[in-house]
C-alpha positions in Angstrom: 128.0 125.1 111.2 131.3 125.3 112.9 131.9 121.6 113.3 130.5 118.2 112.4 129.8 117.6 116.1 127.6 120.7 116.1 125.9 119.6 112.9 125.2 116.2 114.4 123.7 117.8 117.5 121.4 120.0 115.3 120.2 117.5 112.8 116.7 116.3 113.7 113.9 114.9 111.6 111.3 117.5 110.4 107.9 116.3 109.3 106.3 119.8 108.7 107.5 122.2 106.0 106.7 125.7 104.7 105.4 126.0 101.1 108.7 127.6 100.0 110.3 125.5 97.3 113.8 124.2 97.7 116.1 126.2 95.4 117.8 124.4 92.5 121.1 125.4 94.0 120.3 123.9 97.4 118.8 120.7 95.7 122.0 120.3 93.7 124.2 120.7 96.8 122.1 118.1 98.7 122.3 115.7 95.7 126.0 116.3 95.4 126.5 115.1 99.0 124.7 111.9 98.0 126.8 111.5 94.9 130.0 111.9 96.9 129.0 109.4 99.6 131.3 106.4 100.1 130.1 103.1 98.6 131.3 99.5 98.7 134.3 99.1 96.3 133.6 102.7 95.2 131.1 101.4 92.7 128.5 104.1 93.2 125.6 101.9 92.0 122.8 103.8 93.7 120.4 106.1 91.9 118.0 108.9 92.9 114.6 110.1 91.7 113.6 113.6 92.5 110.2 115.1 92.4 108.7 118.5 93.3 105.4 117.6 91.6 102.6 118.1 94.2 100.4 115.4 92.7 103.2 112.8 92.8 104.2 113.8 96.3 100.6 113.5 97.5 100.4 110.0 96.0 103.7 109.1 97.6 102.3 110.2 101.0 99.8 107.3 100.7 102.2 104.5 99.7 102.5 103.0 103.2 99.9 101.7 105.6 101.2 104.3 108.1 104.2 106.6 108.5 104.2 108.3 105.1 101.5 110.9 105.4 104.0 113.7 106.3 105.4 113.5 102.8 102.4 115.4 101.5 103.7 118.6 103.0 107.2 118.4 101.6 108.1 120.6 98.6 110.6 118.0 97.4 111.0 114.2 97.8 114.0 112.2 96.8 113.8 108.4 96.3 117.0 106.5 97.2 117.3 103.4 95.0 119.5 100.5 94.1 119.5 97.4 92.1 119.7 94.3 94.4 120.7 92.0 91.5 123.6 94.3 90.7 125.1 94.8 94.1 124.6 93.1 97.5 125.5 96.3 99.4 122.8 98.5 97.8 121.0 99.0 101.1 124.2 100.0 103.0 125.3 102.3 100.1 121.9 103.9 99.8 121.7 104.4 103.5 125.0 106.3 103.6 123.9 108.5 100.7 120.6 109.2 102.3 122.2 110.2 105.6 124.7 112.3 103.7 121.9 114.2 102.1 120.2 114.7 105.5 123.4 116.2 107.1 124.0 118.4 104.0 120.4 119.7 104.1 120.8 120.5 107.8 123.9 122.5 107.0 121.9 124.5 104.5 119.1 125.2 107.0 116.7 122.7 105.4 114.8 120.0 107.0 114.5 116.3 106.1 112.8 113.1 107.2 113.5 109.5 106.1 110.5 107.5 105.1 111.3 103.8 105.0 110.0 102.1 101.8 111.9 98.8 101.7 110.0 95.9 103.3 106.9 98.1 103.9 103.4 97.3 102.9 101.1 99.6 101.0 97.3 100.1 101.7 96.6 97.7 98.9 96.9 94.2 100.2 99.7 92.2 98.5 101.3 95.3 97.0 104.5 96.6 98.5 105.2 100.2 99.2 108.2 99.8 96.9 106.0 98.7 93.9 103.5 101.5 94.5 106.2 104.2 94.8 108.0 103.0 91.7 104.7 103.2 89.7 104.2 106.8 90.9 107.7 107.8 90.0 108.0 105.8 86.8 110.8 103.7 88.0 111.6 100.4 86.3 111.4 97.0 88.0 115.2 96.6 88.1 115.4 99.2 90.9 114.3 98.9 94.5 113.5 101.9 96.6 115.2 102.0 100.0 113.6 105.2 101.3 112.0 108.5 100.4 113.7 111.6 101.8 111.3 114.6 102.4 113.2 117.8 101.9 112.1 121.4 102.6 112.2 124.5 104.8 111.1 123.3 108.2 108.2 125.2 109.9 108.9 123.6 113.3 111.8 124.1 115.6 113.5 121.1 117.1 115.8 121.2 120.1 119.4 120.0 119.4 120.3 116.5 120.6 120.9 116.3 124.3 124.4 114.9 124.9 123.5 114.2 128.5 120.9 111.7 127.4 123.1 109.7 125.0 122.8 106.0 125.7 126.4 105.2 126.4 125.3 101.8 127.9 124.8 100.6 124.3 128.5 101.0 123.6 130.5 97.9 124.3 134.1 98.2 125.2 135.6 95.2 123.4 139.1 95.6 124.9 
């Protein structure tokens, strides 16, 4: 990419991936972007769980009542986590890290899609998607999962964002 503006125009969610695995080098670059993301007070209290295990990914694709099925086709899934008891800005910090990974992946020619986990129900009544995903990934109860990021080589082409259709009416001039 020649500029961040162009990267922002090109970055779109991808829900379909080829079977080609994500290289370790690309995965490390994507995770480095998350680890460099700004956080409240510079505390860097988030954590990430990475899996390329097809059985786990298939199980993760069924953690929500709807909206997670696309995960099944991703070669890699990254859980973005924090400890709510440890830091009140864990959601904001995790969100910044997740978006940083998505832009870095786009720059590498990879596709991503955010799958919301926090405050989502699973297919099992009374069990949260968070609890189910933590069990699949072997994550302790001290962590909460904000989202799962699907990562892979996209098999669909998405048009860049159309700057002509930006919703400028949602910007309030406070001067």
